C-alpha positions in Angstrom: -193.2 -77.6 -72.2 -191.6 -75.0 -69.9 -188.0 -74.9 -69.1 -186.9 -75.4 -65.5 -185.7 -71.7 -65.3 -189.3 -70.7 -66.3 -190.8 -72.7 -63.5 -189.0 -70.9 -60.7 -190.6 -67.7 -59.7 -188.3 -64.9 -58.5 -189.2 -61.5 -57.0 -185.9 -60.2 -58.5 -184.9 -59.8 -62.1 -183.1 -62.8 -63.6 -181.4 -63.4 -66.9 -184.5 -64.9 -68.5 -186.4 -61.7 -67.7 -183.9 -59.6 -69.8 -183.9 -61.3 -73.1 -181.6 -59.6 -75.6 -181.6 -56.4 -73.5 -184.1 -53.9 -72.1 -184.1 -50.1 -71.5 -185.1 -49.3 -68.0 -185.8 -46.1 -66.0 -184.5 -46.0 -62.4 -187.2 -45.4 -59.8 -185.0 -45.9 -56.8 -182.2 -47.7 -55.0 -183.2 -49.5 -51.8 -182.2 -52.5 -49.7 -184.3 -55.7 -50.1 -184.2 -59.0 -48.2 -182.7 -61.4 -50.8 -182.7 -64.5 -48.5 -184.6 -67.5 -49.5 -187.9 -68.1 -47.7 -187.3 -69.4 -44.1 -183.6 -68.3 -44.1 -182.0 -65.5 -42.0 -182.7 -62.1 -43.6 -180.0 -60.9 -46.0 -180.2 -57.3 -47.1 -178.8 -56.2 -50.5 -179.1 -53.0 -52.5 -181.4 -53.2 -55.4 -182.3 -50.9 -58.3 -186.0 -50.5 -58.8 -187.4 -49.6 -62.2 -190.5 -47.9 -63.6 -190.9 -50.6 -66.2 -190.8 -53.6 -63.9 -192.1 -54.8 -60.6 -188.9 -56.8 -60.1 -185.8 -55.0 -58.8 -182.3 -55.8 -59.9 -180.0 -57.0 -57.0 -176.8 -55.0 -57.3 -173.5 -56.6 -57.1 -170.2 -54.7 -56.7 -169.5 -54.6 -60.5 -173.0 -53.2 -61.4 -172.8 -50.6 -58.5 -169.5 -49.4 -59.9 -170.9 -49.3 -63.5 -173.9 -47.3 -62.3 -171.6 -44.8 -60.6 -169.6 -44.4 -63.7 -172.6 -44.3 -66.1 -174.5 -41.7 -64.0 -171.2 -39.8 -63.0 -172.3 -39.7 -59.4 -172.0 -41.9 -56.3 -175.3 -40.3 -55.0 -178.0 -42.8 -55.8 -180.7 -40.1 -55.5 -179.2 -38.6 -58.6 -179.8 -41.9 -60.5 -183.6 -41.6 -60.2 -185.2 -40.9 -63.5 -182.1 -41.9 -65.4 -182.1 -44.7 -68.0 -180.0 -47.9 -68.2 -179.8 -50.8 -70.5 -179.9 -54.2 -68.8 -178.4 -57.1 -70.8 -177.2 -60.6 -70.2 -173.4 -61.0 -70.1 -172.5 -64.7 -70.6 -169.0 -64.2 -69.1 -170.1 -63.2 -65.6 -168.7 -65.6 -63.0 -169.8 -66.5 -59.5 -168.2 -68.9 -57.1 -165.4 -69.6 -59.6 -167.9 -70.7 -62.3 -168.9 -68.8 -65.4 -172.7 -68.7 -65.2 -173.6 -65.5 -67.0 -175.5 -62.6 -65.3 -177.2 -59.3 -65.8 -175.0 -56.2 -66.5 -175.8 -52.6 -67.0 -174.6 -50.1 -69.6 -175.5 -46.6 -70.7 -178.0 -46.3 -73.5 -176.6 -45.5 -76.9 -176.8 -41.8 -77.7 -179.8 -40.8 -79.7 -178.9 -39.8 -83.2 -179.8 -36.2 -83.9 -182.5 -35.8 -86.5 -181.1 -35.0 -90.0 -181.2 -31.3 -90.8 -184.1 -30.3 -93.0 -182.8 -29.2 -96.3 -185.2 -26.8 -98.1 -185.4 -27.0 -101.8 -184.5 -23.7 -103.5 -187.4 -21.6 -104.6 -188.2 -21.8 -108.3 -187.0 -18.9 -110.4 -189.5 -16.1 -111.0 -190.5 -16.3 -114.7 -192.4 -13.0 -114.9 -191.8 -9.5 -113.6 -193.8 -8.8 -110.5 -194.5 -5.4 -109.1 -195.3 -4.6 -105.5 -199.1 -4.4 -106.2 -199.3 -8.0 -107.5 -198.0 -9.5 -104.2 -200.9 -10.7 -102.1 -199.4 -10.0 -98.7 
């Protein structure tokens, strides 16, 4: 049986879309009408991603986090950059702790371990220049 949260369709990312966390690539930052159907239009800034058709509605905290993560207040600079979206259960709204989506920088990639070459085996016979094939 489905959960109630699974029965409500949303054109924006919600907690249940994120799971334990997801790595996303920013496609753009644009205003979207977030009002419910039939209500007066309400424009909010949203991040759009390569990996999802649903944008993330940006709140003040996530806007500030993006600015810090990308080291720029110019959202054009954010395009092509990657973010991790995750559910933070401590997010509050309207004085209630309800959980919400937060953003963070991806963990740095570990550099590949240096290749250690084994030493060449010792030469057991005397070679002269003529016996070397190259």
